[in-house]
C-alpha positions in Angstrom: -18.8 103.3 3.8 -20.2 100.6 1.6 -18.8 98.9 -1.4 -20.5 97.9 -4.6 -19.6 95.0 -6.9 -18.8 97.6 -9.6 -16.4 99.5 -7.4 -14.5 96.3 -6.4 -14.3 95.3 -10.1 -13.1 98.8 -11.1 -10.5 99.0 -8.3 -9.1 95.5 -8.8 -9.7 94.7 -12.5 -11.2 91.4 -11.3 -13.8 89.2 -12.8 -17.1 87.9 -11.4 -17.1 84.1 -11.0 -20.6 84.3 -9.5 -23.0 87.1 -8.7 -24.2 87.1 -5.1 -27.6 87.6 -3.5 -26.6 91.2 -2.7 -24.5 93.7 -4.6 -23.6 96.2 -1.9 -21.2 95.2 0.9 -19.9 96.6 4.2 -16.3 96.4 5.4 -13.4 94.6 3.8 -11.6 92.1 6.0 -8.7 89.6 5.6 -9.4 87.6 8.7 -12.3 85.2 8.6 -12.8 85.6 12.4 -13.6 89.3 11.8 -16.2 88.7 9.2 -19.6 90.3 9.8 -22.8 90.0 7.9 -22.3 91.8 4.6 -18.4 91.8 4.7 -16.1 91.4 1.8 -13.5 88.7 2.6 -10.1 89.0 0.7 -8.3 85.6 0.7 -4.7 86.5 1.2 -1.9 83.9 0.8 1.2 84.2 2.9 4.3 82.0 3.5 2.6 80.3 6.5 -1.1 80.7 5.7 -3.6 80.7 2.8 -6.8 82.6 3.2 -8.4 80.4 0.5 -8.7 77.7 3.1 -11.0 80.0 5.1 -13.3 81.2 2.3 -16.0 78.7 3.3 -15.7 79.7 7.0 -16.0 83.4 6.0 -19.2 82.6 4.0 -20.7 80.8 7.0 -20.0 83.8 9.2 -21.9 86.1 6.8 -19.4 87.3 4.2 -21.4 88.5 1.2 -18.5 88.6 -1.2 -15.1 86.8 -1.5 -12.1 88.1 -3.5 -9.9 85.2 -4.5 -7.1 84.3 -6.9 -7.9 80.6 -6.8 -11.3 79.3 -7.8 -13.2 78.0 -4.7 -16.0 75.5 -4.6 -18.9 77.8 -5.3 -21.5 75.4 -4.0 -20.1 75.7 -0.5 -20.2 79.5 -0.4 -24.0 80.0 0.1 -25.2 83.2 -1.6 -21.8 85.0 -1.5 -20.6 86.8 -4.6 -17.1 85.6 -5.8 -14.6 87.9 -7.6 -11.4 86.5 -9.0 -8.2 88.6 -9.3 -4.7 87.8 -10.3 -3.2 88.5 -6.9 -5.3 89.1 -3.8 -2.5 91.0 -2.0 -2.3 93.5 -4.8 -6.1 93.6 -5.0 -6.2 94.6 -1.3 -3.8 97.4 -2.1 -5.9 98.4 -5.1 -9.0 98.6 -3.0 -7.2 100.8 -0.5 -5.8 103.0 -3.3 -9.4 103.4 -4.7 -10.7 104.5 -1.3 -7.9 107.0 -0.8 -8.5 108.5 -4.3 -12.3 108.6 -3.7 -12.1 110.4 -0.3 -9.0 112.4 -1.0 -7.6 113.1 2.5 -4.1 114.7 2.9 -1.8 111.7 3.3 1.3 112.1 5.4 3.7 109.1 5.2 6.5 108.3 7.6 9.3 105.8 7.3 12.8 105.3 8.7 15.0 102.8 10.6 14.1 104.2 14.0 11.3 106.3 15.5 8.7 106.0 12.8 5.9 104.7 15.1 6.6 107.3 17.8 6.9 110.1 15.2 3.6 109.0 13.6 1.9 109.1 17.0 3.3 112.6 17.6 2.2 114.0 14.2 -1.3 112.6 14.7 -1.5 114.1 18.3 -0.4 117.5 17.0 -3.0 117.5 14.2 -5.7 116.5 16.6 -5.0 119.9 18.4 -4.6 121.9 15.1 -6.9 123.8 12.8 -6.0 124.0 9.1 -7.7 126.7 7.0 -9.9 127.6 10.0 -11.2 124.0 10.4 -10.4 122.0 13.5 -8.9 118.6 12.8 -10.1 117.1 16.1 -11.6 113.7 15.3 -10.7 114.0 11.6 -7.2 112.4 11.7 -6.8 108.8 10.6 -3.5 107.1 11.8 -1.9 103.8 11.5 -2.8 101.7 14.5 0.1 100.0 16.2 2.6 99.1 13.5 0.2 98.2 10.7 2.8 99.4 8.3 3.2 96.7 5.7 1.5 95.6 2.5 -1.4 94.2 4.5 -1.6 96.7 7.4 -1.3 99.9 5.4 -4.2 99.0 3.0 -6.3 98.0 6.0 -5.6 101.3 7.6 -6.7 103.3 4.5 -9.8 101.1 4.2 -10.9 102.5 7.6 -11.4 105.9 5.9 -15.0 106.9 6.3 -15.2 110.3 4.6 -15.0 112.3 7.8 -11.2 112.3 7.9 -9.2 115.3 6.5 -5.7 113.8 7.1 -4.3 110.3 7.2 -0.9 109.8 9.0 0.6 106.6 7.8 3.6 104.6 8.9 5.5 102.7 6.1 7.7 99.7 7.0 9.9 97.5 4.9 12.1 94.5 5.1 12.7 93.8 1.4 13.4 96.0 -1.7 10.4 97.3 -3.5 8.0 97.4 -0.5 8.1 101.2 0.1 7.5 101.8 -3.6 4.4 99.6 -3.5 3.2 101.2 -0.3 3.6 104.6 -1.9 1.7 103.5 -5.0 -1.2 102.5 -2.7 -1.1 105.5 -0.4 0.0 108.3 -2.8 1.4 110.5 0.0 1.3 114.2 -0.2 4.2 114.6 2.4 7.0 112.1 3.2 9.2 112.1 6.3 12.3 109.8 6.7 13.2 109.7 10.3 16.6 108.0 10.0 18.7 105.5 8.1 20.5 102.9 10.1 21.5 99.2 10.1 18.1 97.4 10.2 16.6 94.5 8.2 19.9 93.9 6.6 19.0 90.3 5.9 16.5 91.6 3.3 18.1 95.0 2.4 21.8 93.9 2.4 23.5 97.1 3.7 22.9 100.5 5.1 23.1 101.8 1.5 20.4 99.3 0.6 18.2 100.6 3.5 18.8 104.2 2.2 17.8 103.2 -1.4 14.6 101.5 -0.1 13.6 104.3 2.3 14.4 106.9 -0.4 11.5 105.6 -2.4 9.3 107.7 -0.2 11.0 110.9 -1.3 10.9 109.7 -4.9 7.1 109.3 -4.5 6.5 112.9 -3.3 9.2 114.5 -5.4 7.0 115.9 -8.2 3.9 117.1 -6.4 4.5 116.6 -2.6 6.7 117.8 0.2 9.8 116.0 1.5 10.5 116.4 5.3 14.3 116.1 5.6 16.3 115.3 8.8 19.5 117.2 8.4 21.0 115.5 11.4 21.1 112.1 9.6 23.7 112.1 6.9 21.9 109.4 4.8 18.6 111.3 4.9 20.4 114.6 4.2 21.9 113.0 1.0 18.5 111.6 0.0 17.0 115.1 0.4 19.7 116.6 -1.8 19.2 113.9 -4.4 15.5 114.4 -5.0 14.0 117.6 -6.2 10.8 119.2 -5.1 9.5 121.1 -2.1 11.3 120.5 1.2 10.9 121.2 4.9 14.1 120.6 6.8 14.6 119.9 10.5 17.6 119.4 12.8 20.7 121.5 13.1 20.6 124.2 10.4 17.0 123.3 9.5 13.9 125.3 9.3 12.6 123.6 12.4 15.0 122.9 15.3 15.0 121.8 18.9 17.3 123.6 21.3 18.2 123.5 25.0 16.7 120.1 25.9 16.9 118.6 29.4 15.5 115.7 31.4 12.6 116.4 33.8 13.0 113.2 35.7 10.1 110.8 35.4 8.1 113.6 33.9 10.0 113.4 30.6 12.0 116.0 28.7 11.6 119.6 27.7 13.1 121.7 24.9 12.6 124.9 22.9 11.1 124.4 19.5 12.4 126.9 16.9 10.6 127.5 13.6 12.2 130.5 11.8 12.1 133.3 14.4 9.4 131.8 16.4 10.1 129.8 19.6 7.9 127.6 21.8 8.7 125.7 25.0 7.8 122.1 24.6 7.3 119.6 27.5 6.8 116.0 26.7 6.0 112.9 28.8 8.7 111.0 26.8 12.3 110.1 27.5 15.5 110.1 25.5 17.4 112.4 23.3 16.2 110.4 20.3 12.6 111.4 21.1 13.7 115.0 20.8 14.6 114.3 17.2 11.3 112.5 16.7 9.4 115.5 18.1 11.2 118.0 16.0 10.5 115.9 12.9 6.8 115.6 13.8 6.7 119.3 14.3 8.2 120.0 10.9 5.7 117.7 9.2 2.8 119.3 11.1 4.1 122.8 10.2 4.1 121.7 6.6 0.4 121.1 6.8 -0.1 124.5 8.5 -0.2 123.7 12.3 0.9 126.6 14.5 3.3 126.4 17.4 0.6 126.3 20.2 -1.0 123.3 18.5 2.4 121.6 18.3 3.0 122.3 22.0 -0.4 120.9 23.0 0.0 117.8 20.8 3.5 116.9 21.9 2.5 117.5 25.5 -0.4 115.0 25.0 1.7 112.3 23.3 2.6 109.5 25.6 4.9 106.6 25.3 3.8 103.5 23.5 3.8 100.0 25.0 7.4 98.7 25.2 8.8 101.8 23.5 10.8 103.8 26.1 7.9 103.0 28.5 8.9 104.3 32.0 7.6 102.7 35.1 8.5 102.4 38.8 8.3 99.0 40.5 9.1 98.6 44.2 11.3 101.7 44.1 13.2 100.5 41.0 13.0 102.5 37.8 12.0 100.4 34.7 12.7 101.4 31.1 10.8 98.9 29.0 12.1 99.5 25.5 11.7 95.8 24.5 9.5 96.2 21.4 12.4 96.1 18.9 16.1 96.9 18.5 18.8 97.7 16.0 22.3 99.2 16.5 21.0 102.9 16.4 18.1 102.4 18.8 20.3 100.3 21.1 22.8 103.1 21.3 20.1 105.7 22.0 18.6 103.5 24.8 22.1 103.0 26.4 22.7 106.8 26.2 19.3 107.4 27.9 20.1 104.9 30.7 23.5 106.5 31.2 22.1 110.0 31.5 19.8 109.2 34.4 20.8 110.8 37.7 20.5 108.2 40.4 22.4 107.0 43.5 21.5 103.5 42.5 22.9 101.1 39.9 22.2 101.3 36.1 21.5 97.9 34.8 21.1 96.9 31.1 19.2 93.7 30.2 19.7 93.2 26.5 18.7 90.6 23.9 20.0 90.0 20.4 19.5 92.5 17.6 18.2 90.3 14.8 18.2 90.6 11.0 21.7 92.1 10.8 23.2 89.5 8.5 26.9 89.6 8.2 27.1 92.7 10.3 25.7 90.9 13.4 29.0 90.0 15.2 30.5 93.5 14.6 27.3 95.2 15.7 27.1 93.3 18.9 30.7 93.8 19.8 30.2 97.5 19.3 27.1 97.4 21.5 29.2 95.9 24.3 31.8 98.6 24.0 29.0 101.2 24.2 27.7 99.8 27.4 31.1 99.9 29.0 32.0 103.4 27.8 28.7 104.7 29.1 29.6 103.3 32.6 26.6 101.1 32.9 27.0 99.2 36.3 25.8 95.8 35.3 25.1 94.1 32.0 22.9 91.0 31.4 22.7 89.6 27.9 21.0 86.6 26.2 20.8 85.2 22.7 23.1 83.8 20.1 25.0 87.0 19.9 25.4 87.5 23.7 29.0 86.3 23.7 30.0 89.1 21.3 28.3 91.7 23.4 30.2 90.4 26.4 33.5 90.4 24.5 32.9 94.0 23.4 32.2 95.1 26.9 35.3 93.4 28.4 37.5 94.8 25.6 36.4 98.3 26.6 37.3 97.8 30.3 34.1 96.5 31.9 34.8 94.1 34.8 33.9 90.6 33.9 32.1 90.2 37.2 29.6 92.8 36.0 28.7 91.1 32.8 26.4 88.0 32.8 25.3 85.9 29.9 21.9 84.4 30.7 20.3 81.3 29.1 16.6 82.4 29.6 14.4 85.2 30.6 13.6 83.4 33.8 17.3 82.9 34.7 18.1 86.6 34.2 15.0 87.5 36.3 16.2 85.2 39.1 19.6 87.0 39.2 18.0 90.4 39.0 15.8 89.6 42.0 18.9 89.5 44.2 20.9 92.2 42.4 18.4 95.0 41.8 17.4 97.2 44.7 15.5 100.5 45.4 17.0 103.4 43.4 18.3 101.2 40.6 17.3 101.7 37.0 16.7 98.7 34.7 16.7 98.9 30.9 15.0 96.0 29.0 15.7 95.9 25.2 16.1 93.6 22.3 14.7 92.7 18.9 11.0 91.6 18.8 12.0 88.0 18.4 13.8 88.1 21.7 10.7 89.3 23.7 12.8 90.8 26.5 9.6 92.0 28.2 9.4 88.4 29.4 12.4 88.9 31.6 10.6 91.9 33.2 7.4 89.9 33.7 9.4 87.0 35.2 11.1 89.5 37.6 7.7 90.8 38.7 6.4 87.3 39.3 9.4 86.4 41.4 9.1 89.6 43.4 5.3 89.4 43.9 
């Protein structure tokens, strides 16, 4: 869909510094390298970059309009129109909000400390197999790509709306107070799901209570006119659900939607029975981990709230696959690999260790773990707890690296793990070199750590050594 100068001015409250040669534009972009002829370039300013430095480059690449908050040298911008706003980041959100209002899809928003990306993918997969009001939604569901879940990514997602979509499934992320509120202002969700509340981004949010307050802004946003999808198995989310009024769909133990009788199916994933009222449906998924059962039940609850039936939920969850580096299961030279290296916090680490422990194998179970970042003052305690969890789940060998590695080791030893089975590595390559001689056919290896630890590099190094 195109944009006119008048629409941009109406959406942003900006002022024209210079009218351009054309007054109707194509897509809105924030990266000058993605500019095409007729694009609108929004010059964002971040802590490590300033898009105003690339306005001239955008004009050379064909941008027909630039949205700025600092006056550029107009003589160097060719025939491009220039619109000035107070804050280009807010203007980007305003443009997305305008598009959302204009096209009016149903907006489903998902946040939480763990599982939000996987749950988002599950909801979108279900809806692609569903019909609402007699109309098939196949090809009519917009979803957040990857983890475009922040104050830049979410607006860019909404700006992809073309008019064909009936539903937008959005992921909302946060690392500082106020971000969820602003994301909700932009997206105006009709339904909101909070997957879980756990220690994550504590550097910015301070405490688990701070995380709950921030995530709770999603329920506040949908309280008056929307639907809250409440996880009764998470005490923090349960309290948030009780705090805010409005329509609710509950899931988990005692909820309107439940998962029962789950079991592993080996490398094929897990299966369980989905219960919605008196209706029951066998679900088989190509995903691992008890935590993915919770994600699936939450996704089913949200989809039910939009009107999806159980067969559509079965087909959608059956089609949903693992995302890169999120409980990604592979086999390499007879060794089972769990690549869960995308990110980590205490709750997701515990879930991953539990999954590794539950595997039935005659080989060894080996955990290769990096630091959990952004835990603030809770870092040492959280890493000691992680070490104890590894020991209590009878993991055969533990490799750790990072500034917090000594605390993980200390926790494991305090819970009875033999010191000869715990190794602190200095690099991905060093750990890979040790694994080359320790790991053998039938073993299972778990790679996990915060994004900044990039634990997938240890896996890549191992494969290079074994090539």
